[in-house]
N, C-alpha and C positions, 0 to 999 in steps of 0.2 A: 503493499499498500504507499504511496505516496505519499509525505508528507504534507502535513495539513497547517496551514498557519491560524493558530487558536488565536491569536489576537484580535483575530475577525469579531470574536464576541464582545471586544472590549474597545474599538478604536471610537472614535466618534464619528457620532452618528444625528441625522437630523429627522426627525420623524413631521414630515409635511402632508396637511390637507388643506385642499383648494374648491369652495363652493364657488360655480361658476354659472354663466348664465345660459348653457347647453355643452354638446357633447365635445366640440372639435375647438381644439387652440387656433386653428387659423381664421374660426369665423366666428369665436365668441369670447367670452372676457370672463378673468377672475371678480367675482363679486366679495369675497371672504376668503383670510390665507390665517394658516396656522403652522408655526414653528417650534417643536419642542427638541430640545439641543441634550443630547446624552454621552457620557464618557464613563469606562468603565460601569456600566450600569445604572447609573447616579444620574437623571435630573440636573442638567445644569441651568437650564433656560426654559419658563416659556412664555411667548407672545404668539399675540394675533391681533387682526386689524382687519374691519371690512374697508372695501374697495371701491369707489366709484367706477363702476366696470365704463363709463360713458356710454352706456346704451341700455335700453329698457331691458328689464329683467321678465322675461314671459310668466304669464298668470300660473303657469303648471311646474317652473322653477321656484314661484315664491311660495307654493301651496309644498312643495317637497323641503324646501329649507327654511322656510320661516324668515328671509331676509326677502324686506319690502323695499322698491324705488324710494320710497319714503325716508327708510333705515339708511340707504346708501347716498342719499341726495349731499350731504355736508361728510362723508368721507373721501381720504384724500384717493388721489388715482395713483395706481400701479408704480408709474415713473416717477412719483414723489417717493415711494417706498421701496424702489427698486433698490437704494444703499443699504438701505437697513436690513432687504432681504438677504441682498450678497454677502454680508456680513455676518450675519447668523447662519447661513450657507457654507461658509466658505472653511474647507479644509475638512467638509464630513462627508460621511455618505446617506448620500438623499433616501430615504427611506419612507415608502406609503404602501396603501392598499390599492393593488391597480396602479404600479407605479410610473408607467407608461402615460396614466392619462394627468396627474398630477405632476410632472416633470416635465411632459409635453407644454401645459399649461405658462408651469415658472419659466419654461427657457423663452417662450415666445413674445410672454410678458416683457421678461430680460431684453431679448433681441430688441421688441419696439424700444423700449428705454436708452436702445444703443449699448448694452451689453453681451459681450457673448459668455455664454455658461455651460460649463461640462461637470461631470460630478460622476463617481463610482455608484450605480445603484442597487437596491434590495426591494423587492415585491412580496410584503408577506402574503399576499395571498397565494404567489408560488413557494412560498417557505412554507406554508400551512398546506401544500399540496404535498410537497418533498417531507415534511417530516409526518404528515399524519394522513398516507394516502389512502385509508382504510373510511374517511370520513368524507359524507355523501354532497355536504356542501362547506365552500370557502367564501363567504361575504361574510362580511363585519360583524351582521348581526350573529350568527351561526359561529362565528369564534367568539364574539363576547360570550354567549350564553355557554358552549363548550368548556370555557377556562374560565368561567367564573367573575368575568372582568367588571368594570363601572365604566356606565359613559350617561353623564347626565343630561344630555340632548344630541339624539345623531341627527346628522344631516348638519350640524354647526360645526368649523372648522377644530378650533381648539377641543372643543369634547371629542371628537373622531382622533384629532393626533393626541390626545392624553393616552387613548386607547390604547395605542400603535405602543406608544410607552410602555403603559403595564403591559402588554404583551410579550414585548421585548424583556421584561424583567421578569417575566414568566416562565421563558422559555429559557433563559439562563438561568434561574433555580430549580428547574423539573428536569434538566435534560443534560445531558452526556458532552462536557462541553467538546469533544470533537464531534459528535454526531450534530451539533448543530453548526459550527465553524463549517464542516462538509456541505452541510445544507447552503448555508451564506454563499461559498463558494461556487456552489454550483450553480445556484439562480443568479449569481452577478457576474456570470462569462460572459464577455461582450463578444459577439461573432464577429468574424474577419470580413473584411475586403478587398476587393483588389487595389493595390497597393495607389494607384493613380486615381480613385476617387477619395472626396474630402473624408477623414475620417470620423467625423459629428453627423454623418448622413444618419448612420445607425439612430442617430437621436431624431432626428427628424421626420424621416417615414414614419407614414401613423398605423395606427391597427387599426384600422377602418375597412368598410367595401368601397372597392373603386374598382378604376384600371391605373397599369403604372405603363409608362411606355423608356425602353433604352435608347440611348440615345448616344450615336459614336462618334466620330472624327469629322468636322464639318457638318455638324448637326444633324446627322443622315441620322433617321430614323431605322433601326435595325429589329426593335423588336416589341410587339405591344402585349398586355399580357392582363389578364381581369384576376380579381382575388375576393375572399370574406374577408382577410386580414393582409394588406397588401405588406405590410412591413414580414411579416410571416414568409409567404410567398417571395419579396424578392429575395430576402435572405437565403431562402431554397437553394435560390439559383447558383449563388457561391459559395453554399454547402457542397453543391452538386460538383463546382468546378472539379477535382480533382476525381471525379467519378464517370462522366461522360465527357461526350467531345462536344459536343451544343452547348455544354457548361462552359468549356473551358473556353470555346470561343468567344460567346458571350461575356464573359469576365475578362478577358483580354481586349473587344474592342469596344465596350462600353467606357464613356467619359461623364455621361452624365444623366440622372435620374428623375422624371418629375411625374406626377400623378393626379388623379383627378377623384376626389369623392363621391359616389353615389349614394341613395339611400339604403340600396337594396341590389340582391343578385340580379333582379332584372334588368336595371337600369345600367350594373355593370358589364352583362353580355350585349347589351344591347351599343353600349358605348364602344365595347371592343369590336363586334362584328362591324360596326360603321369603319373605326380607325382601321382596321387592317384591310378593308374594303378600299378606303381613299387613299391610304397611304402604300400598303402592299408593304409593310416590312420584310425586309432581307429571310430571317428568321420563321415568321409566320407562315405555316405550311397550308392553316386551315383558315376559313373563315376571309376566303381573297374574293368571293362575289364578283360581280364583274360578268362581261363573259355574254354569250346565249345562254337562255335556259330556255328549254323546249317541253311541253306537255299534249298528251291527248287529250281532246276536248271530245266528250259525246252531248250532244245538244239531249233535251228529256225525250224527244221523240227521234232523234238519230238513229240510223242503222249502223252507221259505221263511226269509224276514230276521225278527227281532222287535226292535223296536225298544228300546233300553235308556238307560235315565241312569245315569251311573256315580257313584253316592254313594261308594262303597267300590271292592275290589279289580275284577279284572276278573273276570267268571265263571267258573266250569268246566262240564264240559262240552262244548265246543263252541269255535267260532273270534269273536272279535270283530273287526269292520273299521272302519276308519275313527272317526277324531274329530270330533263337530261341534258348535258354540256354540248349536245349540237341534233343536228336532224336526222343526221345521220347512227346516230345511237339510239334514239328514240324507235326508229326505222326498226333495228337490230331486235331492238326489245319486244315491241310491238309482232313480229316475224315468228320470235320463239316464242312467245304465248301464241300465237295463233296456231302456231303448228301442235305445239303438244295439246291444244284444246278442242281442236278439229276447227276451226274457224276456216272462214273464206277469205283470204288473199285478196284477189279481187272484187270483192263487193266490200272488202275494207279501204279500197284501194292502195294495196303494196304491190299489184300485179299491173300490167296494162292493158285498161280495158277491152273489149270486143267483145265479141260473138262466139258460142261454148263455154264449154267450162272451164274453172282454171287448173292451174296444173297439177295440183292437189289435189283437186278430187279426180282428174285421171290416177293418182297414185296410193286414191284409198284415202287421203289426208283430210278431209273437205267433208262436212255433210251434206255437201250441195245449194248452199245457197243461189249460188251464180247459176244453176239449172232451174231453180223451183224445187229443188228436193227439200230443201228447209224454207219454211214461214221466213220474211224478215224481220217481223218480230219475234219470233223467237231468235234468230241469230242473234238480234240486239241485245237481248237480254241475257244470250252466254255471254257478249262479248263485255257486258257490265260485270256479271259475275266473275270470267276470267281476271278483268282487272280491277276486283275491289281493293285485295292490299294493296293495290298501287297509289287506290283515290285520294287526291287531295281535301283537305278540310276544308267545307264550305266555311267563308264569313258568316260566325253566328248572328250577328248582330245588323238591325236598320239602317245604319249608319257609320260616321268614325264614334270613336270609343277618347276617352280619359282614364289612363290607370293609375291612380293616384300607387305611390307606394314613398312609405315612410321607415323610418328607424328606431329603434328605442330611444336616441338622443334626439328625437324630436324633427332632424333632416327629412325632409318632404320632396319630393318629384313627381313632377306629371309627365306621364310619359302617351304621348298622341300617336293613333294610329290607325289605319281606314284600310279595311279588306287588304289585313295583313303587310299592310306597307308602315313602315316604320315612319313617319314625320317629324320626329323629334322631341325633346324633352325641356320642360320649364321648370326652373328651380328659385329660388329664392334669389339667386346671386346672376339668374339672365337666364337663356335659351339656347340651346343646342340644336341646330335645324340638319334634317339629314337629306337627302337626294328624294324625292320621292317615286322610287322601284321596286319594281316585285325583285327581291335577294330570297333565294331561297334559304340561307344561316336564319334572318331573319324572322323567316316564316315558322322554321322549327322552333326557335326557340322561343317567340308568340305562342304557337300550339301547345309547347309544355307547362308553358306559365300562365296561359288563360284557362286550362284545362285542371291545374293544378289547383286546391282550395288554400288560401295563403291569408291569412288577419293581414299582413304586411302589405295585401295589395287592394283595392277600392275599384271599381269599375264603373264608370255613368258614362252615359250613352245621351247623343245629343245631336240633333241635325249639323250642327255644326261646330268645328273647334273650338273652344270657349277660352275666355281669359281664366287664367288660373282663380279668378274671385267670383268668378259665375257661378249664382247657387239657383241656377232654373236649369234642374238636369234631372234626370229619371235613374236612378241607384238599381244598380241590377240585385 
C-alpha cells in the first residue's frame, strides 16, 4: 500500500456554503455566503454575509432559502466582499457539499471582481459515498440524520457551513485516520488535461447537461458531443487518451473547449445534431445530416409506391416507408422486399411498363397483379403490410408544437417543431434558429422523446409558433 499523507485530516480547511439566485454560476448570482475556517479539527473562525446579487431573486428561491429581495437590498455586493472572501479562503482546502456548485459560484464571482482563484477541493457528498457506500442517500439532510448533527436553519449559508464543520469533526473522532485520509486523497485527485490546455479549465467546465465543442488550430471545429454531465464527459475523453486512438488524436489536436448548457437531454441532442450537420466536425461520424434522403410514399388509395426525395416535411394523404441516402438504395430495398413477398415489380414501377406480365411472374415470383391474377386493392394491402416495419411515424399533431423542457435548477427552454422539422429553441438568453429541413437524425430524436413520458417535457400545440410568454395554448 502506498504511503498516505495523514496530515490531510489536520490541514487548514474552509467549509463554504453559498445561497444563490439559481443553479448556474454563469447566469445566476450569490445571495449569501458563509465560510467556517478549521485547522487541526478546531474551528478558527465563522463568517457569513448576505450579498446583494444585483438581480431579483426568483420567488421559488425565496421560499426555499428564506432570503428575500428586501433582505439583500442593503447588503454589500460580492465585489465589495471579494477581498474578505479571498483572505478567509487563502491557503485552505475548499470543502463544500457538492463542491463543484459552491466552488463554481465563488470562482465566478471572484473572476467578475477581477481575481483569479484556485484551491484544492474536497466534496462531502463524495466523501460520504466513499466512507459509507452502504448508505442509500448522501444529501445533507440524510447526513445530518445519520450522524446526529445539529442545524438550526437549513438552506441558510452559515448553518449549513457549520454542519459541514461538525461532520468533519465527527469523522475525525470516529474514523481511523488512515481511512479518512485515504478517502480525502481519493476524492481530491485532480484529473489531468493535455498540457496545451489551460490547467484551470478543469474548474471551469460545468457539471450540467449540454453540448461541448473541441476546437483545434485555427479555430477549426474538430468534435461536438452532448452529455448529461459535460465535465464528466469531457474529462472521460482525456482519461481515454491512453486507451484508444481517437482519444489520443483528440487530446493532441484540441486547443480550446467551449460548451452550451441546455435544460435537458432533448435540447442537448437537438443542438448536437444541428451543430454536427451544419459544421461537420472531423471526428463526428454520426449526425452528419445533409445530402439526399428518399422515402417510398404510398397514398391512401394508391396501389404502388412512389419514390420521393425529402426536402421538407413528410407528405400528407398517405404513408412514408423508410429513409434512404439515395434513390438507388431505395429502389434496391423495395425490390428485395417485393421479391420476398411476391409483389409485382411492374405494378410497383420497378420494371419498365408494357404489355404482358412482369419477369417475376414468368419465374413464379409474382402473384399476378400485372395480369389480373391478383386484384390491385389486395396487392396494395400486401404492399403496405410488407413495408409496415419501415413505416415512418405520422405527425401526431394538428400543427406546430412547442416543447417546454426544464431542469431541477429552473432552467427552461422551448423547442419549436413542426411535422418532425426542428425550427429552433428559445431560451431566457435568446433564440437558436435551425434550418427548416427534414433531417433523419432529428426525426429519430423527436420520435423517441415525444413517445416517452417525461415530467421534464411539456408539449403545447397551437396554430402558429408563439412567443414564450403566450398563454393562449392547449396542453396535451
